[in-house]
ZAMARGU-4260 file (C-alpha; in steps of 0.2 Angstrom, whole numbers, plus 5000, padded with zeros to 4 digits):
<rodrens>
0) 5096/4951/4969 | 5080/4961/4968 | 5070/4973/4978 | 5051/4970/4976 | 5037/4983/4977
5) 5018/4979/4978 | 5003/4989/4983 | 4984/4989/4981 | 4981/4970/4983 | 4965/4974/4993
10) 4965/4956/5001 | 4949/4950/5007 | 4941/4932/5010 | 4929/4936/4995 | 4943/4936/4983
15) 4953/4919/4985 | 4961/4921/4968 | 4970/4937/4974 | 4975/4928/4990 | 4982/4913/4981
20) 4992/4924/4969 | 4999/4934/4984 | 5004/4918/4994 | 5012/4911/4979 | 5022/4927/4976
25) 5027/4927/4995 | 5033/4909/4994 | 5041/4908/4977 | 5047/4926/4974 | 5048/4937/4989
30) 5058/4924/4999 | 5072/4926/4987 | 5072/4945/4986 | 5084/4957/4995 | 5069/4966/5002
35) 5050/4968/5000 | 5040/4985/5000 | 5021/4985/5002 | 5015/5002/4998 | 4998/5002/5005
40) 4981/4995/5003 | 4987/4977/5006 | 4969/4974/5013 | 4952/4979/5007 | 4950/4987/5024
45) 4959/4984/5040 | 4947/4985/5055 | 4961/4985/5068 | 4976/4975/5074 | 4964/4965/5086
50) 4955/4957/5072 | 4962/4940/5073 | 4951/4931/5061 | 4959/4916/5052 | 4961/4925/5036
55) 4971/4939/5044 | 4981/4927/5053 | 4986/4918/5037 | 4991/4934/5029 | 5001/4939/5045
60) 5010/4922/5045 | 5015/4924/5027 | 5024/4940/5032 | 5031/4932/5048 | 5038/4918/5038
65) 5047/4930/5026 | 5054/4941/5040 | 5060/4926/5050 | 5069/4920/5035 | 5079/4937/5035
70) 5070/4946/5021 | 5067/4964/5027 | 5049/4969/5024 | 5043/4987/5024 | 5025/4993/5025
75) 5017/5010/5020 | 4999/5012/5027 | 4986/5015/5013 | 4969/5023/5013 | 4961/5006/5016
80) 4973/5000/5030 | 4979/5015/5038 | 4975/5007/5055 | 4989/4994/5053 | 4999/4997/5069
85) 5012/4992/5081 | 5004/4976/5085 | 5003/4970/5067 | 5022/4975/5066 | 5027/4965/5081
90) 5017/4950/5075 | 5024/4950/5057 | 5041/4958/5059 | 5037/4971/5046 | 5044/4989/5048
95) 5030/5002/5046 | 5037/5017/5036 | 5032/5035/5037 | 5019/5042/5026 | 5033/5047/5014
100) 5050/5039/5015 | 5066/5041/5006 | 5075/5025/5003 | 5092/5019/4995 | 5088/5010/4979
105) 5105/5003/4974 | 5113/5020/4976 | 5098/5030/4970 | 5087/5040/4982 | 5069/5035/4979
110) 5053/5042/4987 | 5040/5029/4992 | 5022/5032/4997 | 5005/5026/4995 | 5000/5040/4984
115) 4983/5046/4990 | 4991/5062/4997 | 4996/5067/4979 | 4978/5067/4973 | 4975/5085/4979
120) 4961/5089/4967 | 4950/5077/4977 | 4946/5089/4991 | 4932/5079/4999 | 4944/5064/5001
125) 4958/5074/5008 | 4946/5082/5021 | 4940/5064/5026 | 4958/5058/5027 | 4963/5072/5038
130) 4949/5068/5050 | 4952/5050/5051 | 4971/5052/5054 | 4969/5063/5070 | 4978/5054/5084
135) 4964/5057/5097 | 4951/5049/5085 | 4961/5034/5082 | 4965/5032/5100 | 4946/5032/5104
140) 4943/5020/5089 | 4956/5008/5094 | 4948/5006/5111 | 4931/5001/5105 | 4925/4983/5105
145) 4929/4974/5089 | 4910/4971/5084 | 4907/4990/5085 | 4923/4994/5074 | 4917/4981/5061
150) 4900/4991/5060 | 4909/5007/5058 | 4920/5001/5045 | 4906/4993/5035 | 4897/5010/5035
155) 4913/5019/5029 | 4915/5006/5015 | 4898/5008/5009 | 4899/5027/5009 | 4916/5027/5000
160) 4909/5015/4987 | 4894/5027/4984 | 4905/5043/4983 | 4917/5035/4970 | 4903/5032/4958
165) 4900/5051/4957 | 4919/5056/4955 | 4928/5059/4939 | 4943/5048/4936 | 4954/5064/4934
170) 4950/5070/4951 | 4955/5053/4958 | 4972/5054/4949 | 4988/5062/4956 | 4991/5081/4953
175) 5006/5083/4943 | 5011/5100/4951 | 5010/5091/4968 | 5021/5077/4962 | 5034/5089/4956
180) 5033/5099/4973 | 5035/5084/4984 | 5049/5077/4973 | 5058/5093/4974 | 5055/5094/4993
185) 5063/5077/4996 | 5076/5080/4983 | 5072/5064/4974 | 5071/5061/4955 | 5063/5044/4957
190) 5045/5041/4965 | 5036/5025/4968 | 5018/5024/4973 | 5002/5015/4971 | 4984/5020/4975
195) 4978/5026/4958 | 4977/5009/4950 | 4985/5016/4934 | 5001/5006/4932 | 5014/5015/4922
200) 5031/5023/4922 | 5031/5042/4919 | 5046/5052/4915 | 5047/5071/4915 | 5062/5083/4917
205) 5074/5069/4921 | 5062/5063/4934 | 5054/5046/4935 | 5037/5042/4943 | 5032/5023/4944
210) 5014/5019/4948 | 5011/5001/4954 | 4996/4992/4948 | 4981/4984/4958 | 4978/4965/4960
215) 4960/4965/4954 | 4963/4955/4938 | 4981/4950/4940 | 4996/4953/4951 | 5007/4968/4949
220) 5025/4969/4955 | 5039/4981/4952 | 5055/4971/4951 | 5071/4982/4954 | 5089/4977/4951
225) 5105/4987/4950 | 5102/4988/4931 | 5084/4989/4929 | 5066/4994/4935 | 5053/4982/4928
230) 5034/4984/4931 | 5028/4966/4929 | 5011/4956/4930 | 5008/4940/4938 | 4993/4929/4931
235) 4980/4922/4943 | 4980/4903/4942
</rodrens>
């Protein structure tokens, strides 16, 4: 049996190749897994649980098919889909995890998260993140008409794209001191996250940090068994 981890697919109707790879993964691999963990940014941007366009419905159906078959699926909100909520969970059967969660990975404690909170050198992003995660603001946003929410999201996407052009790659990577602090806080020697789009397995002081890859040019899957952790790629067809 295997436990699978994915993140940063950034699914969008504009990239049918990514969607096809994801669907094939769900139907041929995830269905045989012991569990699936999605560590954020499944979507390019999630407008809200009330956005029932055909594309979103197809993605939700893929998860519903998986959970209906008895495969547990866990979801960590990312910086692009932090508005995935209770309605999405009800319609798909996925379990939404806390921002940071400690799981049992074949007898070893593992800390799983999206990874954006580890990028403490990116002060501007963290300030934005703190603002949009305020419960009162999300309460107001979730009660807006869908067409208004789409306009807001479109503007935010444009602003984010422009800001990223001006940031150095180092600022957008994790801060090692923060990684070590968080791992010590949760008493874990294994951390799994996405967000940075820099797939790798880092080892330091008997600790291990696994970074999941994005799905822009190929699929990226962490396959975990009792004996091994293997960061693998999936080619687009």
